[in-house]
N, C-alpha and C positions, 0 to 999 in steps of 0.2 A: 604524628599522632596529636598535634596541637589542636585541641578543641574539637576533635572528630572522634567520638566514641566508637564508631563502627570501624574506622581505620585502626584505631588503637587496639580494639579487640582482636582483630586479625593478627597483627604483628605480635602482640603480647601473648596470645594463646599459642602461636607458633613457637615462640621463644621458650615459654615455660612448660610446654607439653602437658598442660593441665596439672602441673605439680602444685601442691598446697603452698600458699604464699604467707608471708607475715605482713599483715595489714595493720599499720599503726595509725590510730585516729587521734586528732585533736578533739577537744570538747567544745569550748566556748566559740560560738559562731560557726561551728562545723556541725555539731550534733544538735545544739539548741541556741537560741538567741541569747546574747549576753551584753554586748557593748551598747545596744539600743537602750538598755535599762540605765546604764551609766550616763548616756546622753540625756535621758529624761531627768536623772538626778541633777545633772549640771544645769539643765534648763530650769528646774525647780529652785536651785540655789540662786541663779541669776535673777529669777522673778522675786525671790524673797529679799534679795539685796535691794532691789528697786522699791519694793513695798516698805522696807525698813527705812527708806529715806537716805540710804548710803549712796553718795554721789560717785558713780563709776559706770563707764560705758560697758555694755554687755560683752563686747569683744575683749575689753581689758580684764574683766572678771574671768572670762573663759581662759585667757592666756595665763592669768595668775594661777588658776587651778592647775593648769598643765605644768607650770613650773614647779609647783609644790608636789605634784604627783611624781615627777621625774626624780626629785630629790629623795622622796620617801621610798620609792621603789628600790633605790640603791641599797637600802638597809633592811626594809621590811617586805619587799617583793610586791606582788600583785594581789588584788582582791578587794573585797568590800571594806574591810577594816582599814587598810592603808588609804583607800580612797576617802573614807570619812575623815581620817586624820588630815588629808590634803585639804579638804573643805574647811576644817577648823583653822589650819594654817593660813589659808587664803583669807579667811575672815579676819584673822589677826592683822594681816598686811593691809586690809582695807580700812582699819582704824574705826570700828563702829563706836557709837555712843554706848553708854552703860545700858540704857533701856533697849536699844536695838540689838545689842550683843546677847542679851538674855533670850530674846525672841529668836535670833538667828541660831544660837547654839541648840535650842530645842528643835528648830526646823532641820538642822543638819542631822541630828539624831533620828528624826522622823524619816528623812530621806534614806538614811542608812538602814533603818529597819525595813523600809519598803524594798530595798535591794534584796534583803534576806527573804522576804515574804513572796517574792515573785515566783509564780509557778514555773517549773522547769518544762516549758512547752517545747517539744521536739520540732525541728525543722521538717518540712515536707519530705516524706519518703524515707526518713531515717530508720525508724523501727523495722519495717519490712525488709529494707535493704540489708541492714545488719544481721537480721535473722537468717536471711538467705546466704549471705557471705559466710556466716559462722559455720554453716554446714560444709563449706568447702575449704576454708582457710583459717589460720590462726589470727585472732583479733586481739590487739593490744590498745590500751588507752594511755596516751602520753600528753598531759596537759599541764600547763604551769598555773601557779596561783597559790592561795592558802589551802593546804591539804584538807583541812576539815571542811572548808567551804565547798571545794570541788567534790569531795566524797559525798557530801550531803546532796549536792545537785545530781550526782550520778545515781544515788539511791532513789531520789524522787523521780528520776527519768525512767526507772524500770529496766535500764539497759545493762546493769552491772553483771548479770549472769552470762552475758555474751562475750565478755572479755576475759582472756586467760591471764592477763597481767595488767595492772593499773599502777602508773607512776605519776607523781605530781612534783616535778622538780621546781626549784625557785626560778629558774631561767631555762629556756630551751635554745641553747647555743650549740655550736659544733661539738664541744667537749661533752655536753650532756647527751647528745646522740651517740657519741663514741662510747660513753659509759653504758648506755642502754644496749648497744650492739653487743658489748662484751658480756654484760650481766644476763641478758636474755638469750645469749647464744644465737644471734641472728646472722643469717647469710645475707650480706648487703644486696647481692644481685637478685635475691628473691624477697626483698623487703621494700615496702612502699610506705612513705609517710603521707597521710591524707589530711589536708586542712585548708583553711582560708587565709592564713597569715604568711605572706612572703618572708617576713623577718624571722618568725619563730617556727614555722612549719616547713616551708619549702627550701629556702636557701641554705640554712644550716644542715638540713638533712642531706642535701646534695653534696655539700662540702664534706660530710662524714662518709660519703660513699653510697648512700641509699638512693632509691628512686623515689619519685614523688607524684602525687596527684593534687593539683591545685583547683580548689572549688571556691571561686570568689564569693564574698558575702557583701551586700550593699552597705553594711554598717561596720566594716572592719575598722578597728581603732586606727587613727592616723599614725600613731607611733609604731604600728605593725606593718605599715605599707612600705614596700621596696619594689624594685624592678625584678621581675622573674624572667630569666632567660628562656624563652619559649623555643629557642633554637636548640636547646639541650634535649637530646633524644630521650633522656631519662625522665623528662617531665611530661605529664599528661594534664591538660587543662579541660575540666568538664563544666558544663553549665549548671548542673544540679547534682544532688546527692544520689538520687536513684539511678543515675547513669552509671554508677559504679557496678551495678549488676551486669551491665553490658560488657564492661571491661574485664571484670574478674569472674 
């Protein structure tokens, strides 16, 4: 079934005998663009550092941001607010002058507000595909981050009525999937996790006993990238979101 929606459809439909399935969806970079906006914020920060006269190579600044992100995520999780804090910490490490620091702090806050203001534009095919799938299957949303931020994006997307259950855990690891299976009373053999992240969507779901649909996104965050075992018969890889209609 790897990468072949038609073959996947035939074998899956034969197996499930058209029984309703549990389809669990990731949100960021699965339903709508997300990481590209953080990439843009990083580029804005790097440009501001250069314009402020702070001597640092762009690659060094980017690496410093990543280090600060990793440390903050351990305690505060993912999302806009932790990212803005990472930018402030990166600025501290760069040792700005008093004048440049004032300008840079203001720019960081502006970049953070820009992340909030981004319109939640759905990826191609998402809305009609979910509407069709909701008529046949049970849809759940399982996406990590700051709960208030993710719920705000979901509300702006207009997709909320399509999901019977929405959960925003701080991390999506194997234990998080096991808790979801228990609390939502999911039958693993009839449940698929659908997302773009090997680290958070595909691999831990498989370890928890679920099946998975991997839809790669060109801007998946580097820290979410891992190898996906496409030889595992429980994994279907699709080229785009609307191909889900052919499989389910």
